[in-house]
C-alpha positions as CSV (number, residue, x, y, z in Angstrom):
1,Q,11.2,10.7,-10.8
2,V,10.0,8.7,-7.5
3,Q,11.2,6.3,-5.9
4,L,9.2,3.7,-3.0
5,V,11.1,2.3,-0.5
6,E,8.6,-0.3,1.8
7,S,10.1,-1.0,5.1
8,G,7.5,-2.8,8.5
9,G,7.1,-6.0,6.8
10,G,8.7,-8.9,8.7
11,S,6.5,-12.7,10.8
12,V,3.8,-13.0,13.2
13,Q,1.5,-15.0,14.1
14,V,-2.1,-15.4,13.8
15,G,-3.5,-12.6,14.8
16,G,-0.8,-10.0,15.5
17,S,-0.2,-6.7,13.9
18,L,1.8,-4.8,11.4
19,K,2.4,-1.3,10.2
20,L,3.7,-0.5,6.8
21,S,5.8,2.2,5.4
22,C,6.2,3.4,2.1
23,K,8.9,6.2,1.8
24,A,9.0,8.4,-1.1
25,S,11.7,10.8,-2.3
26,G,12.0,12.3,-5.6
27,V,9.4,14.5,-6.6
28,T,6.2,14.3,-5.5
29,Y,4.1,17.0,-5.7
30,N,1.5,16.1,-8.3
31,C,1.1,11.8,-7.3
32,H,-2.2,10.3,-6.3
33,P,-3.9,8.3,-5.7
34,W,-1.5,6.1,-3.4
35,A,-2.0,2.3,-2.9
36,W,-1.1,-1.1,-1.2
37,F,-1.1,-4.2,-3.8
38,R,0.2,-8.2,-2.0
39,Q,1.2,-11.0,-3.7
40,A,0.9,-14.8,-2.5
41,P,3.0,-17.1,-3.4
42,G,1.6,-18.8,-6.7
43,K,-1.8,-15.5,-6.8
44,E,-1.8,-13.3,-8.9
45,R,-1.2,-8.9,-7.2
46,E,-3.8,-8.0,-5.4
47,G,-5.1,-4.3,-4.8
48,I,-6.1,-4.2,-1.4
49,A,-5.7,-0.4,-0.3
50,S,-5.7,3.1,-2.1
51,I,-6.1,6.4,-0.9
52,D,-6.6,9.8,-2.7
53,N,-4.7,13.1,-2.3
54,D,-7.3,13.9,0.4
55,V,-9.7,11.7,2.8
56,D,-11.2,9.6,0.6
57,T,-10.3,5.4,0.2
58,A,-10.7,2.4,-1.3
59,Y,-10.7,-1.1,0.8
60,A,-10.3,-4.8,-0.7
61,D,-13.1,-6.6,0.8
62,S,-10.5,-9.2,2.3
63,V,-9.3,-7.0,4.4
64,A,-10.9,-3.9,5.2
65,D,-12.0,-4.5,8.2
66,R,-8.7,-4.9,9.3
67,F,-6.2,-2.9,7.5
68,T,-6.1,0.8,7.4
69,I,-4.2,3.6,4.2
70,S,-2.9,6.6,5.9
71,R,-0.5,8.9,4.3
72,D,1.7,11.6,6.3
73,D,1.6,14.7,3.1
74,R,5.0,16.6,5.5
75,R,6.9,13.8,5.0
76,D,5.7,11.6,2.5
77,I,4.9,8.3,4.1
78,L,2.3,6.2,3.4
79,Y,1.6,3.6,5.8
80,L,-0.7,0.4,5.9
81,Q,-1.8,-0.9,9.4
82,L,-2.7,-4.4,9.6
83,I,-4.5,-5.7,12.4
84,N,-5.5,-9.8,12.8
85,L,-3.5,-11.2,10.7
86,Q,-4.4,-14.9,9.2
87,P,-2.7,-16.9,7.3
88,E,-4.0,-16.3,3.9
89,D,-2.4,-12.5,4.1
90,T,0.7,-14.4,3.6
91,A,2.0,-11.9,0.7
92,I,4.9,-9.5,-0.4
93,Y,3.7,-5.6,-0.1
94,T,3.8,-3.1,-2.5
95,C,3.7,0.2,-3.2
96,A,2.2,1.7,-5.6
97,V,2.0,5.8,-7.1
98,Y,0.7,7.6,-9.7
99,C,2.3,10.7,-10.3
100,I,1.7,13.1,-13.6
101,N,3.5,16.9,-14.1
102,R,0.4,18.8,-13.8
103,A,-2.7,19.3,-11.3
104,I,-5.8,16.8,-11.5
105,W,-7.5,14.9,-9.0
106,R,-8.2,11.2,-9.1
107,P,-9.8,8.9,-6.8
108,P,-8.5,6.1,-5.4
109,T,-8.1,2.9,-6.7
110,L,-7.3,-0.6,-7.0
111,E,-6.3,-1.3,-10.3
112,A,-2.7,-2.0,-11.2
113,S,-3.1,-0.5,-14.5
114,S,-3.2,2.7,-12.7
115,Y,-0.1,3.5,-10.8
116,N,3.0,4.0,-12.9
117,Y,5.7,4.2,-10.2
118,W,5.8,0.6,-8.0
119,G,8.2,0.0,-4.9
120,Q,10.4,-3.1,-4.1
121,G,8.0,-4.9,-1.7
122,T,8.5,-5.8,1.9
123,Q,7.2,-9.1,3.0
124,V,4.1,-10.2,5.1
125,T,4.7,-13.8,7.0
126,V,1.9,-14.3,9.3
127,S,2.2,-18.5,11.1
128,S,-0.9,-20.4,12.8
């Protein structure tokens, strides 16, 4: 079992920055890819960033030039750096991971169906 806990959300003004964290606990040895999703009020959940167990990443076009996903393997923390935030970035941000009990490689993906563990989410609110 893997538990994911997000932190770092908050309220910022347009153009502001935040750094989200997702702390993983439990058996995380064969866990990847990792990803961040977000869901705005009245909208479907959107995959925005993903990273595999090395350095390959994938981003949604809407955030590719403003958000950066990274991972501290030693501390089991997934990060999402958000810069130049806009009102349309207001959403609940949730981290996710795919874990299996054998060593296989899976590429980064923004498809929610590819993940079997999810956090509870952290709210990001951007005001003008």
